[in-house]
C-alpha positions as CSV (number, residue, x, y, z in Angstrom):
1,X,72.3,94.8,117.9
2,X,73.7,98.0,118.6
3,X,77.4,98.5,118.2
4,X,77.9,100.7,121.1
5,X,77.4,101.3,124.7
6,X,75.5,104.7,125.0
7,X,77.4,107.3,125.6
8,X,81.0,106.1,125.3
9,X,83.7,105.4,122.6
10,X,84.0,101.7,122.5
11,X,82.4,99.1,121.3
12,X,81.4,96.1,123.6
13,X,84.8,94.2,125.5
14,X,83.4,91.0,124.1
15,X,84.4,92.3,120.1
16,X,88.1,92.9,121.3
17,X,90.9,91.5,119.2
18,X,91.8,90.5,116.1
19,X,89.4,90.0,113.3
20,X,90.0,88.5,109.6
21,X,87.2,89.7,107.1
22,X,86.0,87.0,105.0
23,X,86.1,88.3,101.3
24,X,83.5,85.9,99.8
25,X,81.0,86.8,102.5
26,X,81.4,90.6,102.2
27,X,80.3,92.9,99.9
28,X,80.5,96.6,98.7
29,X,77.5,98.2,96.3
30,X,77.1,101.6,95.3
31,X,74.7,103.9,93.7
32,X,75.6,106.8,91.3
33,X,73.4,108.5,88.9
34,X,73.9,108.7,85.3
35,X,73.1,112.3,83.8
36,X,72.7,113.4,87.3
37,X,69.2,111.5,87.3
38,X,69.2,107.7,86.3
39,X,70.4,105.4,89.5
40,X,73.2,103.3,88.8
41,X,73.9,100.3,90.8
42,X,76.9,98.3,91.1
43,X,79.6,96.7,93.1
44,X,83.2,96.1,93.6
45,X,84.6,92.5,95.3
46,X,86.2,93.0,98.8
47,X,89.8,91.7,98.2
48,X,90.9,91.3,101.7
49,X,90.8,93.0,105.3
50,X,91.1,93.0,108.7
51,X,90.7,94.5,111.8
52,X,91.4,94.6,116.0
53,X,89.6,96.3,118.3
54,X,91.5,96.6,122.1
55,X,90.6,95.1,125.4
56,X,88.2,97.7,126.1
57,X,86.3,97.5,122.6
58,X,88.7,100.8,121.0
59,X,89.1,100.3,117.2
60,X,93.2,99.7,117.1
61,X,93.3,98.8,113.6
62,X,91.2,98.7,110.3
63,X,92.4,98.0,106.5
64,X,90.0,96.8,104.0
65,X,90.9,96.4,100.2
66,X,88.9,96.1,97.2
67,X,89.6,94.7,93.7
68,X,89.2,97.5,91.1
69,X,89.0,95.4,88.5
70,X,86.0,93.6,89.7
71,X,84.0,96.8,89.4
72,X,80.9,96.1,87.7
73,X,77.4,97.7,87.0
74,X,75.8,95.1,84.9
75,X,76.6,97.3,81.5
76,X,79.9,95.8,80.1
77,X,80.6,98.8,78.0
78,X,80.3,101.2,81.2
79,X,82.2,98.4,83.1
80,X,85.2,98.9,80.9
81,X,85.4,102.4,80.6
82,X,85.2,102.9,84.4
83,X,87.8,100.3,84.6
84,X,90.1,102.1,82.2
85,X,92.4,105.3,82.5
86,X,89.8,107.8,82.6
87,X,88.4,106.3,85.6
88,X,89.9,103.7,88.2
89,X,92.8,103.3,85.9
90,X,92.5,99.5,87.1
91,X,95.5,98.5,85.4
92,X,98.0,100.8,87.2
93,X,95.8,100.7,90.6
94,X,94.4,97.3,90.8
95,X,92.9,97.7,94.7
96,X,91.2,100.7,96.6
97,X,92.1,100.8,100.4
98,X,90.0,102.2,103.3
99,X,92.2,102.4,106.3
100,X,89.9,103.1,109.6
101,X,91.3,105.4,111.9
102,X,89.3,104.8,115.3
103,X,85.9,104.4,116.3
104,X,84.1,107.7,117.2
105,X,80.8,108.7,118.6
106,X,78.6,111.0,120.5
107,X,76.0,108.3,120.8
108,X,74.5,106.8,118.0
109,X,75.4,106.0,115.0
110,X,78.9,105.0,115.2
111,X,81.1,106.2,113.1
112,X,84.9,104.8,111.3
113,X,86.9,108.3,110.2
114,X,89.6,107.0,107.9
115,X,91.1,107.1,104.6
116,X,89.7,105.9,101.2
117,X,93.0,105.8,98.7
118,X,91.7,105.6,95.0
119,X,94.5,105.8,92.0
120,X,97.1,106.8,94.8
121,X,95.5,109.5,96.4
122,X,94.2,109.5,99.8
123,X,91.2,111.2,101.0
124,X,89.0,111.4,104.3
125,X,86.2,109.1,104.6
126,X,83.8,108.5,106.9
127,X,81.7,105.3,107.4
128,X,78.6,105.3,109.5
129,X,78.2,101.9,111.0
130,X,74.5,101.0,110.6
131,X,74.7,97.3,112.3
132,X,77.0,94.9,114.3
133,X,75.4,91.5,114.8
134,X,77.9,89.2,116.5
135,X,77.5,85.5,115.8
136,X,80.1,83.5,118.0
137,X,83.4,83.4,116.1
138,X,81.7,85.7,113.5
139,X,80.4,89.3,113.2
140,X,78.6,90.8,110.8
141,X,78.9,94.6,110.1
142,X,76.8,96.9,107.7
143,X,77.7,100.3,107.2
144,X,77.4,103.3,104.7
145,X,79.1,106.3,103.3
146,X,78.9,109.2,100.7
147,X,82.4,109.3,98.3
148,X,82.8,112.3,96.4
149,X,84.4,110.6,93.2
150,X,85.9,114.1,92.2
151,X,87.8,114.1,95.6
152,X,89.2,110.8,94.6
153,X,90.7,111.8,91.2
154,X,88.1,110.3,89.2
155,X,86.6,113.3,87.6
156,X,85.8,112.1,84.1
157,X,82.7,112.6,82.2
158,X,81.6,115.3,84.8
159,X,78.2,116.0,82.8
160,X,77.0,112.3,82.6
161,X,78.2,111.0,86.0
162,X,77.3,112.3,89.0
163,X,80.2,113.3,91.4
164,X,78.6,111.4,94.7
165,X,78.4,107.6,95.3
166,X,76.1,106.3,98.0
167,X,78.3,103.2,99.2
168,X,76.8,100.2,101.1
169,X,79.1,97.8,102.8
170,X,78.3,94.2,104.2
171,X,81.2,92.6,106.1
172,X,81.5,89.9,108.0
173,X,84.6,89.5,110.0
174,X,85.9,86.0,111.9
175,X,88.3,85.7,114.7
176,X,92.0,86.0,113.5
């Protein structure tokens, strides 16, 4: 099901209200480049999240927190390095946050502009909503984005790690 009603700036009105993210049913996966050529995939656990759409289906609030210490690519040595001070510095900054500001569209696809906070630095990020599947009191949302890690203050090893990460989000929300 598409999220949008054509040529409007609102989600279907039946999605209005408060929603809580189910962390165990949600995921954030990413793909980056090692030596700028080889794809590296990984994930980061979702810690918490909430959304609210008004009665007209407009996004009033979206907040999602990711557990930076749970960063994993399946390579323990690389994962420890990325969690360390040169990259994510998870001891000082245990969470990454996304704060959505609105639901915007000029047709399809819908986008959610907002701020991604990494290591205490907030940078603009636009999520593209790829799919919304209402299932009674639960709603599945799939979204994607491209993150510039250098803009986020994660710029170590520029020659070994590409600057952009392709991010895929699977979020399951339940009515609050």
